[in-house]
C-alpha positions in Angstrom: -16.2 -33.1 44.7 -14.3 -36.2 43.7 -10.6 -36.0 42.7 -11.4 -36.9 39.1 -14.2 -34.4 38.8 -13.0 -31.2 37.2 -14.7 -27.9 37.9 -16.5 -26.4 35.0 -15.2 -23.2 33.6 -18.0 -20.6 33.5 -18.3 -18.5 30.3 -16.5 -15.2 30.3 -19.3 -12.7 30.8 -17.4 -9.7 29.3 -16.5 -11.6 26.2 -20.0 -12.9 25.7 -21.4 -9.4 26.2 -19.0 -8.1 23.6 -20.2 -10.8 21.2 -23.8 -10.0 21.9 -23.2 -6.4 21.1 -21.4 -7.1 17.9 -24.2 -9.5 16.8 -26.9 -7.0 17.7 -24.9 -4.2 15.9 -24.8 -6.4 12.7 -28.5 -7.0 13.0 -29.3 -3.4 13.4 -27.1 -2.5 10.4 -28.9 -5.0 8.3 -32.2 -3.8 9.5 -31.3 -0.2 8.5 -30.2 -1.3 5.0 -33.4 -3.3 4.7 -35.5 -0.3 5.7 -34.0 1.7 3.0 -34.0 -0.9 0.2 -37.1 -3.0 0.6 -39.8 -0.3 0.4 -38.3 0.5 -3.1 -38.2 -2.9 -4.6 -41.2 -2.0 -6.8 -39.1 0.7 -8.4 -36.3 -1.8 -9.0 -38.7 -4.2 -10.6 -40.1 -1.4 -12.9 -36.6 -0.5 -14.0 -35.7 -4.1 -14.6 -38.8 -4.7 -16.8 -38.1 -1.6 -18.9 -34.4 -2.6 -19.2 -35.1 -6.2 -20.2 -37.6 -5.1 -22.8 -36.4 -2.0 -24.4 -32.5 -1.8 -24.4 -31.0 -2.5 -27.8 -30.3 -6.1 -26.9 -33.6 -6.5 -25.2 -36.8 -8.4 -26.2 -38.5 -5.4 -27.8 -35.8 -2.8 -28.6 -37.1 0.7 -28.6 -35.0 3.8 -28.5 -37.6 6.0 -27.0 -38.6 3.7 -24.2 -35.0 2.6 -23.7 -34.1 6.2 -22.9 -35.7 5.6 -19.5 -33.1 3.1 -18.4 -30.1 5.2 -17.5 -32.0 8.1 -15.7 -33.9 5.5 -13.6 -30.9 3.5 -12.4 -28.6 6.5 -12.0 -31.0 9.1 -10.6 -34.4 7.8 -9.6 -33.4 4.7 -7.7 -30.5 6.3 -5.6 -32.8 9.3 -4.8 -35.6 7.0 -3.7 -33.1 5.1 -1.4 -31.7 8.4 0.0 -35.2 9.7 0.5 -36.3 6.6 2.3 -33.1 6.5 4.5 -33.6 10.2 5.5 -37.2 9.5 6.4 -36.2 6.7 8.7 -33.8 9.0 10.6 -35.8 12.2 10.8 -39.3 11.9 9.2 -40.4 13.9 6.1 -38.0 16.7 6.5 -35.1 14.2 6.9 -36.4 12.5 3.7 -36.3 15.8 1.8 -32.7 16.6 3.0 -31.6 13.0 2.3 -33.0 13.2 -1.3 -31.2 16.6 -1.9 -27.9 15.2 -0.6 -28.2 12.1 -2.7 -28.3 14.2 -5.9 -24.8 15.3 -5.0 -23.7 11.7 -5.0 -25.5 11.0 -8.3 -23.9 13.9 -10.1 -20.4 13.2 -8.6 -20.2 9.6 -10.1 -20.8 7.9 -13.5 -22.1 4.7 -12.0 -25.3 4.0 -10.0 -24.5 5.3 -6.5 -26.7 3.1 -4.3 -24.0 2.8 -1.7 -23.5 6.5 -1.6 -27.2 7.1 -1.3 -27.4 4.8 1.7 -24.7 6.9 3.4 -25.7 10.4 2.4 -29.5 10.1 2.8 -29.4 9.1 6.5 -26.3 11.3 7.2 -28.0 14.4 5.9 -31.1 13.6 7.9 -29.0 13.1 11.1 -27.3 16.4 10.7 -30.7 18.0 10.3 -32.0 16.3 13.4 -29.0 17.5 15.4 -29.8 21.1 14.2 -33.4 20.8 15.1 -32.6 19.5 18.6 -30.2 22.4 19.1 -32.6 25.2 18.0 -36.0 23.7 18.8 -36.6 25.6 22.0 -35.1 28.9 20.7 -37.4 29.6 17.8 -40.1 32.1 18.4 -43.7 31.3 17.9 -44.7 31.9 14.3 -41.3 31.4 12.8 -41.2 27.6 13.0 -42.1 26.9 9.4 -39.6 29.5 8.1 -36.8 27.9 10.2 -37.7 24.4 9.3 -37.8 25.1 5.5 -34.6 27.1 5.5 -32.7 24.7 7.7 -33.7 21.8 5.5 -32.7 23.5 2.4 -29.4 24.8 3.7 -28.3 21.6 5.3 -29.6 19.4 2.3 -27.8 21.6 -0.1 -24.5 21.7 1.9 -24.5 17.9 2.1 -25.1 17.7 -1.6 -22.0 19.8 -2.1 -20.0 17.6 0.2 -21.2 14.4 -1.6 -20.5 15.9 -5.0 -16.8 16.7 -4.1 -16.0 13.8 -1.8 -17.9 10.7 -2.9 -17.0 10.6 -6.6 -13.2 10.3 -6.2 -13.7 7.6 -3.5 -15.9 5.5 -5.8 -13.3 5.9 -8.6 -10.5 4.7 -6.3 -12.4 1.7 -5.1 -13.3 0.7 -8.7 -9.5 0.9 -9.7 -8.6 -1.1 -6.6 -11.1 -3.9 -7.4 -10.0 -4.1 -10.9 -6.3 -4.4 -9.9 -7.4 -7.2 -7.4 -9.2 -9.1 -10.2 -6.3 -8.8 -12.5 -3.8 -10.0 -9.8 -5.9 -13.2 -9.1 -6.3 -14.0 -12.7 -2.6 -13.5 -13.3 -1.8 -15.8 -10.4 -4.0 -18.6 -11.7 -6.5 -18.3 -8.8 -9.5 -17.7 -11.0 -12.2 -19.1 -8.6 -11.1 -16.7 -6.0 -12.0 -13.8 -8.3 -15.6 -14.4 -6.9 -14.4 -12.9 -3.6 -14.0 -9.6 -5.4 -16.5 -9.9 -8.2 -19.6 -10.7 -6.2 -19.3 -7.9 -3.6 -18.4 -5.5 -6.4 -21.6 -6.5 -8.3 -23.8 -5.9 -5.2 -22.3 -2.4 -5.0 -23.3 -1.9 -8.6 -19.7 -1.9 -9.9 -20.4 -4.9 -12.0 -20.3 -3.0 -15.3 -17.0 -1.3 -14.4 -15.3 -4.6 -13.5 -16.9 -6.5 -16.5 -16.2 -4.0 -19.3 -13.0 -2.6 -17.8 -11.1 -5.7 -16.9 -12.9 -9.0 -17.8 -14.1 -7.9 -21.3 -10.6 -7.0 -22.7 -9.1 -10.1 -21.2 -11.9 -12.2 -22.8 -11.5 -10.7 -26.2 -7.8 -11.6 -26.2 -8.4 -15.2 -25.0 -11.3 -15.7 -27.5 -9.0 -14.5 -30.4 -6.5 -17.2 -29.5 -8.8 -20.2 -28.5 -12.2 -19.3 -29.9 -13.8 -19.1 -26.5 -13.1 -17.3 -23.2 -14.1 -18.1 -19.7 -13.7 -14.4 -18.7 -17.1 -13.7 -20.4 -18.8 -16.0 -17.9 -17.4 -14.7 -14.7 -19.6 -11.6 -14.1 -22.5 -12.6 -16.4 -23.2 -16.0 -14.7 -26.8 -15.8 -13.5 -26.4 -18.8 -11.2 -25.4 -17.0 -7.9 -28.3 -14.6 -8.2 -30.8 -17.2 -9.1 -29.8 -19.4 -6.1 -30.2 -16.5 -3.7 -33.6 -15.5 -5.1 -34.8 -19.1 -4.9 -33.7 -19.3 -1.3 -35.5 -16.1 -0.5 -38.6 -17.3 -2.3 -38.8 -20.5 -0.2 -37.2 -19.5 3.2 -37.1 -15.6 3.3 -39.4 -13.2 5.2 -42.7 -12.1 3.8 -41.3 -8.9 2.3 -39.0 -10.9 0.0 -41.2 -14.0 -0.7 -43.8 -11.9 -2.5 -41.3 -10.2 -4.9 -38.6 -12.9 -5.4 -40.5 -14.8 -8.1 -40.8 -11.7 -10.3 -37.2 -10.9 -9.7 -36.2 -14.4 -10.8 -37.8 -13.9 -14.2 -36.2 -10.5 -14.6 -32.7 -11.7 -13.5 -32.5 -15.2 -15.1 -34.5 -14.7 -18.3 -34.2 -11.0 -18.6 -30.5 -10.9 -17.7 -30.8 -7.9 -15.4 -28.7 -8.9 -12.5 -29.1 -5.7 -10.6 -32.6 -6.8 -9.6 -31.3 -9.1 -6.9 -28.6 -6.7 -5.4 -31.1 -4.9 -3.2 -32.0 -8.3 -1.5 -28.4 -8.8 -0.6 -28.0 -5.2 0.6 -31.0 -5.8 2.8 -29.4 -9.0 4.3 -25.7 -8.4 3.9 -24.8 -12.0 5.1 -26.2 -13.3 1.8 -23.1 -12.0 0.1 -21.4 -15.2 1.3 -23.9 -17.2 -0.8 -23.1 -15.1 -3.9 -19.3 -15.6 -3.3 -19.7 -19.4 -2.8 -21.9 -19.8 -5.9 -19.7 -17.7 -8.1 -16.6 -19.6 -7.1 -18.4 -22.9 -7.7 -19.6 -21.8 -11.1 -16.1 -20.6 -12.1 -14.6 -23.9 -10.9 -17.0 -26.0 -13.0 -16.3 -23.7 -16.0 -12.6 -24.4 -15.7 -13.0 -28.1 -15.2 -15.3 -28.5 -18.3 -13.5 -26.0 -20.5 -16.5 -23.7 -20.8 -16.3 -20.3 -22.5 -18.1 -17.8 -24.7 -17.2 -16.1 -27.9 -18.4 -12.7 -26.8 -19.9 -10.8 -23.8 -23.5 -11.7 -23.4 -25.8 -8.7 -23.3 -27.9 -8.7 -21.3 -26.6 -11.4 -18.9 -29.6 -13.8 -19.3 -29.3 -17.5 -19.7 -30.7 -17.1 -23.2 -28.1 -14.6 -24.2 -25.4 -16.7 -22.7 -26.4 -19.7 -24.6 -26.6 -17.6 -27.8 -23.0 -16.8 -27.6 -21.8 -20.2 -26.6 -19.7 -22.0 -29.2 -21.0 -25.2 -30.8 -20.5 -28.1 -28.4 -20.0 -25.9 -25.4 -23.6 -25.6 -24.1 -23.5 -28.5 -21.7 -20.4 -27.2 -19.8 -22.0 -23.7 -19.6 -25.2 -25.1 -18.3 -23.3 -27.3 -15.7 -21.5 -24.2 -14.4 -24.6 -22.2 -14.1 -26.4 -25.1 -12.4 -23.5 -25.5 -9.9 -23.4 -21.8 -9.0 -27.2 -21.9 -8.5 -27.2 -25.0 -6.3 -24.2 -23.8 -4.1 -25.6 -20.3 -3.6 -29.1 -21.7 -2.9 -27.7 -24.1 -0.2 -25.6 -21.4 1.5 -28.4 -18.8 1.3 -31.0 -21.3 2.7 -28.6 -22.1 5.6 -28.1 -18.4 6.4 -31.8 -17.9 6.3 -32.2 -20.8 8.8 -34.1 -22.9 6.2 -37.3 -20.9 7.0 -36.7 -20.4 10.7 -37.6 -16.7 10.5 -40.6 -17.5 8.3 -42.0 -20.0 10.8 -41.4 -17.6 13.6 -43.3 -14.9 11.7 -46.2 -17.2 11.1 -46.3 -18.2 14.7 -46.4 -14.6 15.9 -49.2 -13.9 13.4 -51.2 -16.8 14.6 -50.8 -15.7 18.2 -51.8 -12.2 17.4 -55.1 -13.3 15.7 -55.9 -15.9 18.5 
C-alpha cells in the first residue's frame, strides 16, 4: 500500500444492524396498519358516498338517509377495524374479542376512534391468545367450546371496560394539546407550520375538533374585520389529500390503485376528506406528503391574500369556491393547486415513483411463466 493511499473504513456492523432492525420494524408496523385498514376501504367509500349525498349540505339532502352518517363513522368503521385487527392476531375468536373491545373505545369518546380501534382490537386478541396458550393443554375433552366462548366473552368484555375508562380521557387530552399547539403557531405568525399539527391530527380523525374548536372561531373574528379569513382554508384545503390519492393512483400498490379514483371523487368533489385518511394510516410515511402539501397551500394563500367568508361544508372544492369572496377565486385555486402538486411529488417520491408497482408486476409475470 502506497503512502498516499488511505485504508477504507469498513461500515460499523452493529450500527448497520440497528438501522436494519429499525427499518424492518417500521415496515412491519405499516404492514399491520395496512392489514387492518385496507380490507375495509369499501366500507369507508360507502360512508363517504352517503355523507356526500345526504348530509344537510350535501348534494341530495335527506334527513332519513343522513341519519346513517354518524353511526357509520363512529361505530361501524371503528368496529370493523378492531375486528380485522383482532382477526390478524388470533383468527376468528380474536376478531370477536377485538370488536367487543373496540366498542368500549367507541362509547368512551365523542369522535371517531379509529386509532383506538387499531390499538384495542389487536391488543384484546393478543391477550386472548396468551390465555389460550396458557390453558390449551389443560382443558378436558368436551369442554373446549365452553372454555373458548367464555374466555372470549370475559376477555373481550374486560378489555372493553378498560378502553371505556382509559381511552376517552387520553383522546381528550391529545385534542386539547393539538389545539393549544395550533393556537401557539398562529399567534407566533408561523402559520405554514400549522400543517405540522393539522395534517397528522386530520389523519387521526381529529380534524373536526381542530377545525371547529380552534380555526373556526379565529376565522369568524378575522372575517368580521377584513371580510375574509385564511383560517377557513387551513383544514378544508382538499389539495394535500388530492395529491396523495393521485400519487397512489399512479404509483401505489394494486390494493390502492383500484380504489383511489373513487376516493378522489368523494374527497375532492364530495368534500369528505376522511376518505383518504386510511390510505395514510396504511402507509404512515405519506403523512410527510400531507404536511408538505398543507404547508405549501397555506404559504400560497398568505402570499396571494386568499380567504373565505365562512367555513365550507363539506370541504369540497365546489363548496370552497362558493364561499370565496368576489375576486378571490384565483388565489384560492392557486393555493389548492400548490398543495396538490407538492403533496403529489412528495408522495410519488416516497412511493418510489412506482418501484413497488413494477416489482409487483415482475413477480406476477414470473409466477405465471
